[in-house]
N, C-alpha and C positions, 0 to 999 in steps of 0.2 A: 707674473712671477714676482716675488719680492725683489724690489730694487732694480729690476731689469732695465727700466727706462733710465734711471739715474746712472747705473753702471755703463750702459751703452753710450750715454752722452759723454762720460769721462773718457772712455776709450776713443770715441770719434774725435775728441779734442786732443788726442795724443798725450793724455795725462795719466795713463795707467800702465803698470807693469804686470806682466803675466808671471806667475810663480807656479811651476808645474812639478808635480810629484809622479810617482810610478804608476798611479792609477790612470794616468793619461793613456798609457799604452797597454794596460792590463788586458783589454779586450781584443787586442790585435797582435798577440804573440809575446807581449811583455810579461812582467810579473810584478805584483806589489811587493813591498819589502817583506811582508810575512810569507808570501808565496815563494819568494826567492830563498828564504831561510829553510822552508819546508822542503823545497827541491834539493837543496844542498845536503840537508840531513839525510834524505832518502838516498841520494846518489852515493854518499860516503858511509852510509850505515851508522850515522852519528847519533848518540844520545848523551844527555847530560842534564843536570838539574838547573842549568843556567837559563835565565829568562830574557836578559837583555840581548838584543840581536847583535850588537857590536861585540859583546863578550863572547857570544856563541861563535861568531866568525873568527875571532882571535883564537879561541880554543881549537876550533876546527882547523885553522891554519897551522897550529902547532902540531896537530896530529897527522895531517896529510901532507903538510908542506905548504908554505904560503904561496909559492909560485903555481903549484898545482891548483890550489883553491882559486887563485886569481884567474887562471885560464878557464876553470869551470864556470865562473861567473861570466867571464867574457863570452864564452861559447853559448851560454844560455841566453844572453841578451843581444846577440849579434843578429843582424838582418830583420830587425823589428821595424814596422812601418806604422804610420798614423793614417787610418782610413777615414773616409767621409762618414758621418758629418763632422767628426772631430777635426779633420783637416781644415774645415772652414774657419776655425779659430786662428789658424796660422796666417791667414790673410789680413787680419785686423791690424789696426794702427797702434800697436804696442810701443811704448816708449823704450822699454828694454824687456828682455825675457830672461828670467832666472829659472834654473832647474836643479834639483838634487838627483836627477837620473844619471845613471852611468852610460846608458845607451845613447845613440846619436839619432834616434828617430825624430826627436823634436827639431833639431837644427836642420836635418834633411828635409823635413816637411816645410819648415819656414823658407828654406831656399827654393822649394818647388812652388809655393803658393804666395809668398809675400813679394811685392814688387821691389823692396829695398835689398841692398846688399847685406847679407847676413854674415856676421863674423863671430866665431866661437871664442870665448874667453875662458881659459882653463887654468892657467897658472897665476894670473894676475899681473904678470910681467909684460903681457902684450900691451902695446900702445892702445889706449882707449880714449874715446871722446864721446861720451854718452850724449844722445840727443841730436847727433848729426842727422840731418833730414834724409840723407841718402843711405844711411846705414842702420841696421838693427843688430844690436849685440845680443848674443845668446850666452849667458854667463853660467858656467857649470860649477856649482858650489862643491860638489862631491867628487870631482874628477871625471875622467872619460875612459871608456874601454879601449879607445884608440891609442891611449898612452900605455907603454909597456910597464910591466911590474916594477915598482920601486923607483920610477922616474917621476920628475916633477910634473904634476898634473894627473898622475895615475889614480885609479879608483880608491876611494877611502873606504876600507872594508873592516877596520877594527879600531879600537880605542886609541892605539898608538898612532895610526894613520890620522885619526880625527884630531888628535892633539897637534900633530905636525902640520896638518892642513890649516888649522887655525892660525898658526904662526907664519907659515910660508905663504899662505894666500890671504894675508891680512888685507891686501889692497882690494881683493874681491869683496870681502865682507865690509870694508869701509865704503865701497861703492854701493853696496846693498843698503847700508844705513843712510847714506846721503840721498839715495833715491826715496827711501821711506819717509824722509823728512818733509818732502814736498809733493809726493805723488801718491795716487791710490794704488792698491795692489789687489789682484784677483788670484786667490789660491785655488788650484784645482788638482785633483789626483791624490789628495791626502785623506787620511782617516782621522777620527778623533784620537785614536791610540797611537798615532804616528809621532814618535819622540822627536824626530827631526823637525816636523812642522811646528810643534809647540815650543821646542828649543829656539827655533828661528824667530818666532814671535817674541819670545822673552828677550832675546838678544837685541831685537829691534827696539823694543820698548825701553830697555835699559840704555840704549845708545841715544835715542832721540826724545825720550819722555812720551807724553801723551801725543798720539799721532794727530797731525793737523788735518789729514785727509782720511777718507773712509777706506777701510780694508774690507774686502769681500772674500768669503770662502764658500765653495760649493761642496755639499755633502749629499749623499743619497738618502740618508735618514736624519731625522731631527736629533740633536744632541741631548744627552741626559742632563740633569740639573747641574751637575758638577762642571761638565764641559761647557755648557751654555754660560755659566757664571764666569768661567775663565775667559771665554771668547769675548764676552761683554766687557770684561776688564781690559782686554787688549784692544778694544774698539773695533772688533770684527763683526760685520753683518753676515749672518748665515743665510745661504740660499739652499733650499732643499729641492733637488731634482736629479734625474739621471743625467749623466754627462752628455750622451748623444742628443737628448732633447734640449738640454741647455745650450749646447753648441749651435744647434739650428736656430733656436729662438734668439740667442744673443747676436749671432751673425746677422740675422735679419734686422734686428733693432739698430745695430750699428750702421748698417748700410743705409737705413732710412735717414740717418743723421749725417751721412757723408755727402756733401754737395757734389763731389766728383763721381759718385756712383749713380748712374742714371737707370740702372736695372729695376729699381723700385722707386715709386713715388708715393708720397703721403698727400692725399687730397682731403682738405678740411671738411668735416661733417660727413665723411663717407668712410668705408672700410679701406684698408690699404690694398692696392692692386698691383699686379705684376704687369709691366709694360715692355 
């Protein structure tokens, strides 16, 4: 697979951050951004000419009540888990994990499969020291369903929330930019049309300039000419594969490069074997 060996080496050397979107849990009870909007439209019988998802949620909140909408989102995304082989990704040597997901499936899976102590960062006011060898930070850029409505760290579900989050959680985004300046990133669970994904890339490039390290992004299908051009401008190498197959292949490649993992051995001049 494209760049698999290079990417695996970066992860094994503890120099890569995972950046996960809603596609990570879409196959195990979760919902992509678009699927969540469709679910809420159906649930509340909502129609409008609006196209932007944040605008839709803002309008829907005005019609049914923001707290009712918040609880509906929370209920839809509660009790989601990450199943194998995707859970194999959680055991890898990530420097830090970032996510735009509201649910807690990612941090729960990290705690189950990763040997490090996992700490969730939601508001940006939590004491953090990224890179501590005994800890793995899971930074939630868009809030958490575990936080009550209208509280610091609650889910960002409309444009007003987004504007407030950018100000109140400035430390989180500063941390994201500082990581991006000297680490590689792997983006998974996003689509080409995901505004959050593209906006995040734009903010990173604006903050740090041309990335010194490689960014990788996994997609199921090849990008069209426009998106490929944009990703090339952002310095992103595109990997085309289904997420489950990618998780299995990447996990194996990283383990082959981990001197502490004796379950796999690479024998020069022969195929890799399981011992």
